[in-house]
N, C-alpha and C positions, 0 to 999 in steps of 0.2 A: 505493499499499499504506499502510495506517495505521500509526501508532506500536504500536498493540495487536498487529498482525499481525507487525511486526518483532520484537517482544519474545516472540512465541510464545503469546501469550494470547487472541488474536482467534480468531473462527470462520472457518475457510477454506471450509467447505462452505455452500453458499447454500440447501440444501434446508430448507423449513419443517418443524421438528420440534417441533411444539406437543405438550405432554404434558398428561394429565388431571390434576386436583388430587389430592394424596395423601390417603388416607383417615385419619381419626383413629382408626378401629378398626374391628372387624367390623361388618357383613358386608362382605366384600371381592369385588370382581368376579373372574370367572374369566378366564384367559388364553384368547385365542380360538384358539391353537395347541395348547397342551397340557393345558388345563383345571386348571392349578395356580392357587392364590389369587395374586392380584396385589397391589400396594401402593395400588391405587385403589378407591374406593367402589363398591358394588354399583350404586348409583342412576346412575353415570356412563354416558351413552349414547355409544357409539362403540367403536372398536377398543382393547382393553386387552391388554397383554402382561405376563407375569411378568418379573422381573428376568433370568432366564437367557435367555428368548426375545427380550426386548428388546436384551439385549447382542448376541446372534446376529444379530438383524436389523440392528442398528447397523454390524456388521462387514461383513455382506452388503451393505449399501446405501451404505457409507462412499466419500466422494470420494477418488479415488487420482490425486493430481496435484498 
């Protein structure tokens, strides 16, 4: 265990959670789950989630242990 982990600042989950770049302004990409605007540019290719769905997905897939 590293010093960061002992201090509670390290990442415990080893799942790669890469995020798309944040958009500077409109147009924003739609959330793939609820179709609400996201914080990501419309030109981003890939799965984009709004803040609410992103938070719910993070809870659903969080490492428990």
